[in-house]
N, C-alpha and C positions, 0 to 999 in steps of 0.2 A: 781482669777484675778479680778473679779468684786468687791470684797471687797477692793482690793488695790485702784481701781478707786474711790470707795466711800470715802475712807479715803483721797484721793487726793482732792476730792470736799470739804470735811470738812476743809482741810488745806487752800484751796483757799478761802473758806468762812471766815476763820480766818484772812487771809491777807486782804480781803475786809473790814472787821470790823475794823482792825487796821488802814487801810488807811483812812476810813471814820472818825475815831476818830482823827487821825492826821490832817486831813483837818479842823476839827472843832477847833482844838487848834491853828492852824496857822492863820495869819491875812487874808489869802486868803479865808478861809471858814467862817470867821465871818461876820456878817451882819453889815453894816453901818446904823446909825439911819436914817430911812426914813422920809422924810418930805411929806407934802401933794402934792407938785408939782411933785414929782417923785415916781411913783408906780412900777418902774422897779427894785427896790432893792430886790424884793422878790426872784429872782433867786440866788442872792448871799447868802441869808439867808438859803437856803435849799440845796445848792450845796453839802454839806458834807453828806446829808441824802441818796443820791442815792447809793454810795458804801456801806454805813452802812446797808441799807435795803437789798441790794443784798447779802451781806455777811450773814446777819441773815437768809434770805430765804434759802441759801445754808446750813447753819448750822441746821436750824430747819427741813429741808427736809431729811437730812441724819443721823445726829448724834443720835437721839433717837433710830432709828432702829438698828444702828450699836452697840449701847450699850445694846441692848436686853431689851428695855423698853416694858411694856405691850401695847397691841393694843390700849387702850384708850389714853395713853400718845402719841403714834405715831400719832393717829388721831388728837389730840389736837394741836400738833406742826405743823402738816400739815395745819390745819386750820389757825394757826397763820402766817405761811409762806404765805398762800394765801392772808390773810388780809394785810400783809406788801407789797405784790406785787400790790394789788389793790390801796393801799395808795400811793405808789410811782408812779403808773400810773396817779392817780388823780393829784398829785403834778406836774408831768411833763406836763400834759395838761394845768394846771393852769399857769405854767411858760411860755408855748408856747403862750397861749392867751395873756399874758401881753406883750410879745415881739412883737407880731404882731401888736398890737395897736399903 
């Protein structure tokens, strides 16, 4: 039963990755050229990264273990997932700081 739930998380991660890439390709996810008067364009430039990073974190956390990868590979992908989570948190904080100003 737990393995079925793990595969569902992998599927959800794939959906998030596809959604993030689709946002990138649409006009809503693309950044407009920022000028010096407006620094609030940063949020539009990275809006597509949040679902992409979330999906990659889900994939990196479950897929290597489910495929029977060695312990070193599982540890490496866990570390990569943690780095993606930290990067997305930093980007969110930066975006919030720009909106508050």
